[in-house]
C-alpha positions as CSV (number, residue, x, y, z in Angstrom):
1,M,-13.8,5.3,-4.2
2,S,-10.7,3.5,-2.8
3,I,-9.6,0.0,-1.5
4,V,-10.2,-0.3,2.4
5,Y,-8.3,-2.4,4.9
6,E,-9.5,-2.6,8.8
7,G,-7.2,-3.2,11.5
8,H,-6.9,-3.1,15.2
9,V,-3.8,-1.6,17.2
10,I,-2.0,-4.2,19.4
11,W,0.1,-4.4,22.1
12,A,3.0,-4.6,20.0
13,Q,2.7,-1.8,17.6
14,V,2.7,1.0,20.4
15,D,5.5,2.8,21.9
16,A,6.4,4.1,25.1
17,N,4.3,7.5,24.4
18,M,1.4,4.1,24.1
19,H,0.4,5.7,20.9
20,L,1.2,3.6,17.4
21,R,4.9,3.5,16.8
22,H,6.3,5.0,13.7
23,S,7.0,2.0,12.2
24,A,3.3,0.4,12.5
25,Y,1.8,3.0,10.2
26,A,3.9,1.7,7.5
27,D,3.3,-1.9,8.3
28,F,-0.5,-1.3,8.2
29,A,0.3,0.5,4.8
30,A,2.4,-2.4,3.6
31,Q,-0.7,-5.0,4.8
32,A,-3.2,-2.9,3.1
33,R,-0.8,-3.0,-0.3
34,I,-1.0,-6.7,0.1
35,S,-4.4,-7.3,0.1
36,M,-4.9,-5.1,-2.5
37,L,-3.1,-6.6,-4.9
38,D,-4.4,-9.9,-3.8
39,S,-7.6,-9.0,-4.3
40,L,-6.5,-8.8,-7.7
41,G,-5.1,-12.2,-7.8
42,L,-1.4,-10.9,-7.2
43,D,-0.9,-12.8,-4.3
44,F,2.4,-14.6,-3.2
45,K,1.7,-17.4,-4.9
46,A,1.3,-16.0,-8.3
47,F,4.4,-13.3,-7.7
48,Q,6.7,-17.1,-6.8
49,H,5.1,-18.1,-10.3
50,L,5.7,-15.4,-12.3
51,K,9.2,-14.6,-10.2
52,L,8.3,-11.6,-10.2
53,G,7.8,-9.4,-6.7
54,P,6.6,-5.6,-5.6
55,I,9.6,-3.2,-4.4
56,L,9.4,0.1,-2.9
57,F,12.1,3.0,-4.4
58,R,10.4,5.5,-1.4
59,E,8.1,5.5,1.2
60,E,6.9,9.0,2.9
61,L,4.8,9.3,6.0
62,Q,2.9,12.1,7.2
63,Y,2.0,11.9,10.7
64,L,-1.3,14.1,11.8
65,R,-3.1,12.7,14.3
66,E,-2.4,10.0,17.5
67,V,-3.4,6.7,17.2
68,G,-3.6,4.9,20.2
69,L,-3.7,1.3,21.7
70,N,-6.6,-1.2,20.8
71,D,-7.9,1.8,18.4
72,S,-9.2,0.4,15.4
73,I,-7.8,1.9,12.0
74,K,-9.2,1.8,8.3
75,I,-6.9,2.7,5.6
76,E,-8.0,3.6,1.9
77,S,-5.7,3.2,-0.8
78,V,-5.7,4.7,-4.1
79,L,-3.4,4.8,-7.5
80,T,-1.9,8.1,-7.5
81,K,0.6,7.9,-10.3
82,A,1.4,4.8,-13.1
83,R,3.1,4.0,-16.1
84,E,0.9,3.1,-18.8
85,D,1.8,-0.7,-18.7
86,G,1.5,-0.5,-14.9
87,S,5.5,-0.7,-14.4
88,R,5.9,2.3,-12.1
89,W,3.5,3.6,-9.7
90,S,2.9,5.4,-6.7
91,I,0.0,4.2,-4.2
92,R,-1.6,7.0,-1.2
93,H,-2.6,5.0,2.1
94,E,-5.3,7.1,4.2
95,L,-5.1,5.9,7.5
96,Y,-8.2,6.8,9.9
97,R,-8.6,6.1,13.2
98,G,-12.3,4.3,14.3
99,D,-13.7,8.0,15.4
100,G,-13.3,8.5,11.4
101,V,-10.3,11.1,12.1
102,K,-7.7,11.0,9.8
103,A,-4.4,10.2,11.4
104,A,-1.9,9.7,8.6
105,I,-1.2,9.7,4.7
106,I,1.4,7.1,3.2
107,V,2.6,7.8,-0.3
108,V,4.7,5.0,-1.9
109,E,6.6,4.5,-5.1
110,G,7.2,1.6,-6.4
111,A,7.9,-1.0,-9.3
112,W,8.2,-4.9,-10.3
113,M,11.4,-6.5,-9.6
114,D,12.6,-9.7,-12.0
115,L,13.5,-12.3,-9.1
116,Q,15.8,-14.2,-11.1
117,K,17.4,-11.2,-13.0
118,R,17.3,-9.1,-10.1
119,K,16.6,-6.1,-12.2
120,L,13.1,-4.1,-12.6
121,G,10.2,-6.2,-15.1
122,T,6.8,-5.7,-16.1
123,L,3.5,-7.8,-14.8
124,P,2.1,-9.8,-17.7
125,E,-0.3,-7.9,-19.4
126,E,-3.3,-9.3,-18.2
127,L,-2.1,-8.7,-14.5
128,S,-1.2,-5.1,-15.5
129,Q,-4.8,-4.2,-16.6
130,K,-6.1,-5.5,-13.6
131,F,-3.1,-3.5,-12.0
132,M,-4.3,-0.6,-13.8
133,S,-8.2,-0.8,-12.6
134,L,-7.2,-0.2,-9.0
135,P,-9.0,2.9,-7.9
136,R,-7.4,6.0,-8.9
137,A,-6.8,9.4,-7.2
138,E,-8.7,12.6,-8.2
139,D,-5.4,13.7,-8.9
140,F,-4.0,10.9,-10.6
141,V,-1.1,11.3,-12.8
142,L,-0.4,8.5,-16.0
143,E,3.1,8.8,-16.9
């Protein structure tokens, strides 16, 4: 099971070759993560209240097939790795075209940043438990 985000490729997201520009894949994955966090009650208002926010250490994109203008896309997201308290984590996004063909794999590694101390932080226990309840990949690793 995974969390699914659906979108549509617009004119501003294509390059001179008329396919999805490289950075738009990362943009779609970021929106999928934001939607996923929002579904847990971790929306921007919650982050502002907590003075905490998600940060990325690494983002890796593997391009498999072209995605064109006006294509619909679907992104399936799963947790692939996490510390027991959810303080550090990895998420894999698989981007599919409207015809069901897998077009890209985006893997990110991240954590939570205390926005006042400008240091790594942790979610409160209740939110950490919600985060750790995200769908997990078959190859999920608990660190």
